[in-house]
C-alpha positions as CSV (number, residue, x, y, z in Angstrom):
1,X,-52.7,-90.9,14.4
2,X,-55.7,-92.1,16.0
3,X,-54.1,-95.4,16.5
4,X,-51.1,-94.0,18.4
5,X,-53.7,-92.0,20.7
6,X,-55.7,-95.1,21.6
7,X,-52.7,-97.2,22.4
8,X,-51.5,-94.8,24.8
9,X,-54.8,-94.2,26.6
10,X,-55.4,-98.0,26.6
11,X,-52.1,-98.5,28.5
12,X,-53.0,-95.8,31.0
13,X,-56.6,-96.8,31.5
14,X,-55.1,-100.5,32.0
15,X,-52.5,-99.5,34.5
16,X,-55.1,-97.3,36.6
17,X,-57.9,-100.1,36.7
18,X,-55.3,-102.9,37.6
19,X,-53.6,-100.8,40.3
20,X,-55.0,-101.3,43.8
21,X,-55.1,-97.9,45.6
22,X,-55.2,-97.7,49.4
23,X,-54.9,-93.8,49.8
24,X,-57.7,-92.2,51.4
25,X,-59.5,-89.0,49.7
26,X,-57.6,-85.7,50.5
27,X,-58.7,-84.6,53.9
28,X,-59.9,-81.0,54.3
29,X,-57.3,-78.9,55.6
30,X,-57.7,-74.9,55.9
31,X,-54.0,-74.5,56.6
32,X,-53.2,-75.5,53.0
33,X,-51.9,-72.7,50.6
34,X,-51.6,-72.8,47.1
35,X,-48.8,-71.9,45.0
36,X,-48.7,-70.6,41.2
37,X,-47.4,-72.7,38.7
38,X,-46.7,-72.6,34.6
39,X,-49.9,-72.9,33.0
40,X,-48.3,-74.4,29.9
41,X,-46.5,-76.9,31.8
42,X,-49.6,-78.8,32.7
43,X,-52.7,-79.9,31.0
44,X,-56.0,-81.4,31.8
45,X,-57.6,-84.0,30.0
46,X,-61.0,-86.0,29.5
47,X,-59.8,-89.5,28.8
48,X,-62.5,-91.8,27.4
49,X,-63.1,-95.2,29.1
50,X,-64.7,-96.8,26.2
51,X,-61.6,-98.8,25.4
52,X,-62.3,-101.0,28.3
53,X,-65.3,-102.9,27.3
54,X,-67.0,-102.7,30.6
55,X,-66.7,-99.0,31.0
56,X,-68.2,-96.0,29.5
57,X,-67.7,-92.1,30.0
58,X,-64.6,-90.3,30.8
59,X,-62.0,-89.9,33.4
60,X,-60.1,-86.8,34.3
61,X,-56.4,-86.9,34.3
62,X,-53.9,-84.1,34.5
63,X,-50.4,-84.1,33.1
64,X,-47.6,-82.0,34.2
65,X,-44.3,-81.3,32.5
66,X,-42.0,-81.2,35.6
67,X,-38.7,-81.0,33.8
68,X,-37.8,-80.4,30.2
69,X,-35.6,-83.5,29.8
70,X,-38.2,-85.2,27.5
71,X,-41.7,-84.3,26.6
72,X,-44.7,-85.8,28.6
73,X,-47.4,-85.3,26.0
74,X,-48.0,-84.1,22.6
75,X,-51.0,-82.4,21.4
76,X,-52.5,-82.7,17.8
77,X,-51.3,-80.1,15.4
78,X,-54.5,-79.4,13.7
79,X,-56.1,-76.3,14.6
80,X,-59.6,-78.0,14.8
81,X,-61.2,-78.8,17.9
82,X,-61.0,-80.9,20.0
83,X,-57.3,-80.8,20.6
84,X,-56.0,-84.5,20.9
85,X,-53.5,-85.4,23.7
86,X,-50.9,-88.2,23.1
87,X,-49.4,-89.2,26.8
88,X,-45.9,-89.8,26.0
89,X,-44.7,-90.5,29.5
90,X,-45.7,-94.1,29.0
91,X,-42.7,-94.5,26.7
92,X,-39.9,-94.0,29.4
93,X,-39.4,-93.9,33.1
94,X,-41.0,-90.4,33.7
95,X,-39.9,-90.2,37.5
96,X,-38.6,-86.5,38.1
97,X,-39.6,-85.8,34.5
98,X,-43.5,-85.9,34.4
99,X,-46.4,-86.0,37.0
100,X,-49.8,-87.2,36.5
101,X,-52.9,-86.9,38.7
102,X,-55.9,-89.3,37.9
103,X,-58.3,-89.4,41.0
104,X,-59.5,-87.1,44.0
105,X,-56.2,-87.9,45.9
106,X,-54.3,-85.9,43.0
107,X,-56.7,-83.0,42.3
108,X,-59.4,-80.8,44.0
109,X,-61.0,-77.3,43.5
110,X,-60.0,-74.1,45.5
111,X,-62.1,-71.1,45.3
112,X,-61.1,-67.8,46.8
113,X,-58.5,-69.3,48.7
114,X,-60.8,-71.9,50.4
115,X,-59.9,-75.7,49.9
116,X,-63.2,-77.5,48.6
117,X,-61.7,-81.0,48.4
118,X,-64.4,-82.4,51.2
119,X,-67.4,-80.5,49.7
120,X,-67.2,-80.6,46.2
121,X,-66.1,-83.2,43.5
122,X,-65.0,-83.1,40.0
123,X,-66.8,-84.8,37.1
124,X,-67.0,-85.0,33.1
125,X,-70.3,-85.0,31.5
126,X,-71.0,-85.4,27.8
127,X,-73.2,-82.0,26.9
128,X,-74.1,-81.8,23.4
129,X,-71.0,-81.9,21.2
130,X,-68.6,-81.7,23.9
131,X,-67.1,-82.8,27.3
132,X,-67.6,-80.5,30.2
133,X,-65.7,-80.5,33.5
134,X,-68.0,-79.5,36.4
135,X,-67.4,-79.0,40.2
136,X,-70.6,-80.3,42.1
137,X,-71.0,-79.7,45.5
138,X,-72.8,-81.9,48.3
139,X,-75.8,-80.1,47.8
140,X,-75.7,-80.4,44.0
141,X,-74.7,-77.1,42.8
142,X,-72.9,-77.3,39.5
143,X,-70.1,-75.0,38.5
144,X,-68.7,-75.2,34.9
145,X,-64.7,-75.2,35.2
146,X,-63.8,-76.4,31.7
147,X,-64.5,-77.9,28.3
148,X,-63.1,-79.7,25.5
149,X,-64.5,-77.6,22.7
150,X,-65.6,-80.6,20.8
151,X,-65.9,-84.3,20.9
152,X,-63.5,-87.2,19.7
153,X,-62.5,-90.7,20.4
154,X,-59.3,-89.9,21.6
155,X,-57.9,-88.2,24.8
156,X,-59.0,-84.5,24.9
157,X,-57.5,-81.3,26.2
158,X,-59.8,-79.5,28.7
159,X,-59.8,-75.6,28.3
160,X,-60.5,-74.0,31.5
161,X,-63.2,-71.3,31.7
162,X,-62.2,-67.5,32.5
163,X,-61.2,-67.2,35.9
164,X,-60.2,-70.5,36.4
165,X,-56.3,-71.7,36.4
166,X,-54.0,-74.6,37.8
167,X,-52.2,-74.0,41.2
168,X,-50.5,-76.4,43.5
169,X,-51.1,-77.3,47.3
170,X,-48.7,-76.2,49.6
171,X,-48.3,-76.9,53.2
172,X,-45.8,-74.9,55.5
173,X,-44.0,-73.8,52.3
174,X,-43.8,-77.2,51.0
175,X,-45.2,-77.7,47.5
176,X,-47.4,-80.9,47.3
177,X,-48.2,-83.1,44.2
178,X,-51.7,-82.0,44.4
179,X,-53.4,-79.7,41.8
180,X,-55.9,-77.3,42.4
181,X,-58.4,-75.9,39.9
182,X,-58.3,-72.5,41.5
183,X,-60.8,-69.7,41.0
184,X,-60.4,-66.2,42.2
185,X,-63.6,-64.3,41.8
186,X,-62.2,-60.9,42.1
187,X,-59.7,-61.5,39.2
188,X,-62.5,-63.0,37.1
189,X,-64.6,-60.1,37.6
190,X,-61.7,-57.7,36.7
191,X,-61.0,-60.0,33.3
192,X,-64.6,-59.5,32.6
193,X,-64.6,-55.8,32.9
194,X,-61.6,-55.4,30.7
195,X,-62.9,-57.8,28.2
196,X,-66.4,-55.8,28.1
197,X,-64.3,-52.6,27.7
198,X,-62.2,-53.9,24.7
199,X,-65.2,-55.2,23.1
200,X,-66.8,-51.8,23.3
201,X,-63.9,-50.0,22.2
202,X,-63.7,-52.2,19.1
203,X,-66.9,-51.1,18.1
204,X,-66.2,-47.5,18.4
205,X,-66.1,-46.2,14.7
206,X,-62.6,-44.4,13.6
207,X,-64.1,-41.1,12.8
208,X,-65.4,-41.0,16.5
209,X,-61.8,-41.7,17.7
210,X,-60.4,-38.9,15.2
211,X,-62.9,-36.4,16.3
212,X,-62.0,-37.1,19.8
213,X,-58.6,-36.6,19.4
214,X,-59.1,-33.2,17.6
215,X,-61.5,-32.0,20.5
216,X,-58.7,-32.7,22.8
217,X,-56.1,-30.6,20.6
C-alpha cells in the first residue's frame, strides 16, 4: 500500500513543481462571503515533499469530491493514526468530478466572517510526532487549525481543531473555487460549553441521578 500512496504523491508533486503559475495571491476583498459545504466531501492533507530529492517538509493540499461519479481519493482503512490519503484523481480526467487546491490561490483563513487572506498565511510544521497546520499573522501570531494525529511517510489527513470547518468563498451569490478554513468563535465557545456539560454529567454517579428523580416525584 505504501508504494501506491508514494506513486500518487510523486505524480502530484511533479505536476505542481513543473507547472508555471502566473496567478497572483488572492486579493483581500471585504465583500467576499462564504457558503457552507459538506464536510465529508472535502479533505485537507499534508503532502510530504521528501519524494523530490531537493525538497523537504510538507505541502498543504485540499481535495474536494464535487460529484459522485468517481471517488477522488481513498483513505486508509486502518483505525491507527495518521490516516493516509491516496489521491485517485490522478488516474482519470477529474474535470467536473474532483477539485484540488495546492497554494494560497486556492485556500485561506476566515475568522468570524473576516477574510484574512492578506494578513495570514497557512503553514505546516512537524511538531513532535505529528504535522500541525497553523495560521500565522504578519506579526507572527500563531493559531492551531488542524493536525495529522501521527506521522508517516505518506500523504496524511489533517483533522481540524474544534471550531474550525471548511467553507467556500462566494462573490455576489456566485460560489468560487476557493476554500476557507473558517472559524466561528461564538460557535466554538458553545461547543466547548456543551462538551464541558457532557463531561460533568458523565461523572455524576447513577445513585445521585436516581435520588434526584425521586425528589422530583
